[in-house]
N, C-alpha and C positions, 0 to 999 in steps of 0.2 A: 643712497652713493653703492659704488661698484666693486662688487663682491670680493671683489684682491683686497681693495684696501680696509675692507672689515669685516669683524666675525664677531658672534652673538651669545651670548653662555646665558637664557634664562634660568634667573638663581628663586626658590623657595624656602621658607623657615626664617625669617632674619626680614623685621619691618621699617627702610628709610621714613624717617622723621625728615626730609626733605626733599625735593624735585629729583635733581639728578646734582650731579657732582664730578668736577675730575681727579682720579687719585694720584697718576704716577706718568707723568714726572712731576715732579714739584714745582717744575718753572719748565714754559716751554709749550710743542704742542702736545693738547695731549692723546694717549696714548691707551689712557685707560678711565671710561666714565662709567661713572651708575645712574640709574633711569629710574625712578618707581616707578610700578605699573597702581595706575587705582583700580582697585577691589571690581568699579564696572564698565572699565576700559575690556571692550574683549580680548579675547589671544586670536591674533589676525594670522598667525599659524597652523594651520593643521595636517593629521596625518595624511593627506588629502594631497599635500603641495610639497612634501619632501617627496625626490627622488631617486638619490643616495642614503643610506640608511644599514651600511656593511651591518654594525653591532645590536643595530634595534635599538636603538640607547631614548628617540625621541616618544617610547611609549611611557621612560617617564618623568616625561617634563607634562606634570599636572597643574596643580595650579602653579601662578609665579607670581612673587611679591616683587623685584627687581629684574633690572639685565645689567648684565657684563656688555658695554662695548668696548672691543679690544682692536685697536689700529694695527694696521701693518707696516711698521715704523717705516718700513728701505722704499716700501708701494709697492715692491715688487711680487705681495703674495707668500711671502716668508712671516710667519707671527713666531712671537718668543712669547709664549703662555705664561713665564716665572710669573710676572706682577700680577697675574691675574688670581694665583696658588698664593701666594705670596698673600694677594688683598682676601682673601679667605681665610687664611691662617690669623692674620692678623686682628680677623674681624673677630675669631673662635675665642681668642684671650684677650680682646679689651670687652666682650661683649656677653662671651659664653654661649650664645648661640651656635648652631651650624648648619649651615645652607646645603640644602640640597641642589648639586647645578651638575648633573649626568651627563649635558649637553652642550655643542657647543657649533652655532649655525650658520649659513654665508647670510642668513637675510632676520631680518629684527620679528620677534615674536610681538612684536607693540605695534606694528605699527604695516598698513596692507601692504601684499605683494607688488613689485612693480609691473609686474604685467595678469593677466588671467592664469596663465600658465608658465609660472617662473620654476627657473632652474633654483634648487634648494638642495643643497647637499646637507647630513648628519651627521656628524662623531665626536664620541667619547671626551670628556671634560674630566669630570670626578666620578670614577667607576664604583666608589663607593658607597653604598644606600644609607641615612642613617634609619636607627629606628625608634630617634621618636624627637619631636621637636619640643623647641619654649616655648616660650615666650618675648623672645627675645626684639629686640630694636636696635635700630644703629643710628645717634643722633647726630647732629651734626658736629658737636663734639665730637664726638668719637670719632667719623672720620676723617676728622682736622688730624687728632692725633696720628691716623694710619698715616693717613699721604706725608706725614712728619717724619714718620720711622719705614716707610714700602725701603728705599735706600738700604738701612741694616737690613730688614730681613731678607734682602735680597743677597745682600751678602753673606746673609748667615745662613745664607740655605748651601753653600759650601761646605758648610762643618759637618761632620758627621754627627757630634753631640746632637748641635741642634736638627736635624734630618730626622736622627734618632725620633726627638721629644717632639718635634714637628709631626711624628706619623702615629707617636703612640696617641696624642690629645688627640686627632680626627680617625684612628681608629677607636676612640672610645666611644664616640655615636652611634659605629656603627655595629654593634653587641648586643646581642637581650639580656645580657647574665651578668649581674652584677661581679661575681665571683671572678669571670673573665675580664672582668670590664678594670676590675683592682690590682688586676696585674700587671694589667695595660700603663694603667696610669703611673704604678709605681717602675714601670724599663721608663718611662720617659724621665724620672727623679734620679733616678741609677746611670741615666747616658749624662746628665746634666754633672750629676758630682762625681761620677768618679770612683767608686768605689769598690772594694772588692774583700777588703776583712771587715770581720764585727759590723755587720752592714746596718746590722738595728739601730745600733748602736752610734755610729758614722754618721749614717744618712740622715739619721730623726737629725744630731747635730749640726752640721753644715746647713740644715735646709732652715734650722731655726735659727743660727747666727744670720745666716743669708737674709732672712726675710723683716727678723721683728726683734727686740731688743730689752731689756729688762724683766718685767715677771711673765710679760707677752711672752717671751722669748722661754720661759721656760715650760706656759703652758701649751704654750703651739709646740715643745718636746716629747711631752708625754704626750699629744693629741694624736702627732708621729710614730711614736713607737706604738701606738696601739695598733692603729691602724696597718702597721710592717706585720704585726703579728698575726693581726687575722690572715695579712698575701699571704706567709711561712705557713697559717695553716690549708689554706685551698692549697698552694701549690704541692704541697706537702699529704696531700690527701685528707686530711683532717676534718671533723665535721664546722661546721657554722653555719648561725644563720641566716637569714635571708635578711631580713630587716639589716641584723651587724654588717653585713657585706655591701649592702646598697650604700647605708647609712658611707660607710667609709672609702667606698668609690667614690662617691660624688666632693667626700671631703679635698680625697686625694686628687682629682683631678682639677680640685680652684689651688689645690695649694700647686700644682704644677703647671695651672695658670697663671698662675701671681710671680710665680721662679720666671716662666719665659719673660713674663710683661719685664721686669728685673732686667733682666739681660739688654730684654730690646733697649730700654729705659736708659741706661747704662752702659751700650754699647760692649758689654764685652760677658763670656762667662766666668760665673763661677771659678774660685779659685779655691780650692779645697782646702790649702796648705794656711789660708790663713782662717779661715774659720772655724778651725781647731778650737782656742780660745774663745771666739769673738770677741768686740770690742766691750 
């Protein structure tokens, strides 16, 4: 396909449980496709094929699990990258996985180049690099959920609260230290629930009322209070056990994911005024 119609984003860190899928838009001609790489399939594009790579990002393209294919909707070489960014964020929310997608290319890494001397250029896509990967996989049910909510995610990217929470969840996976990761996860929750007084109590109350009912609500409230206490110790320079920080960081990240998933599913952000007393 002519290079001005398509861009290709090689991704690693999450396995696809399907061959290919059109993610966006929900109807009409596809703009964003996913295509799985068979582990035995060779990577067709090598460093020697790249003519332009000003920021030297192709060196970060290592193993490839799948590729995003992005079409120029106007057909004139103008590319709207938000669908690809929103897809990776919704993938994080749904699976807890994080993809490494450092580069965007003018040629697919899964197909042989059109000629022996192709003109291929490479630009940055995700400039942050994860410190670790899990064993995440994307099922057909997961990707169908993402497809149905792409428009909501695209609309929410214009909201500062969502932007801040999105950046917090994305940054969490790129920080090697549990103490810092815990602070980042809580910053995402603070962005969503907008409280500036009695933060520990109010945030824990809002979140537990937002996500749970009955006895589960009280249990979540206590866990959140403990997590925030550890966060406060770290922020104010007090000592804390590494194991405690790691446990609370992962717990708080998962709560942030759950809150964001509910925002996406309900098409709205939490209203703190309605969460004081719960249901």
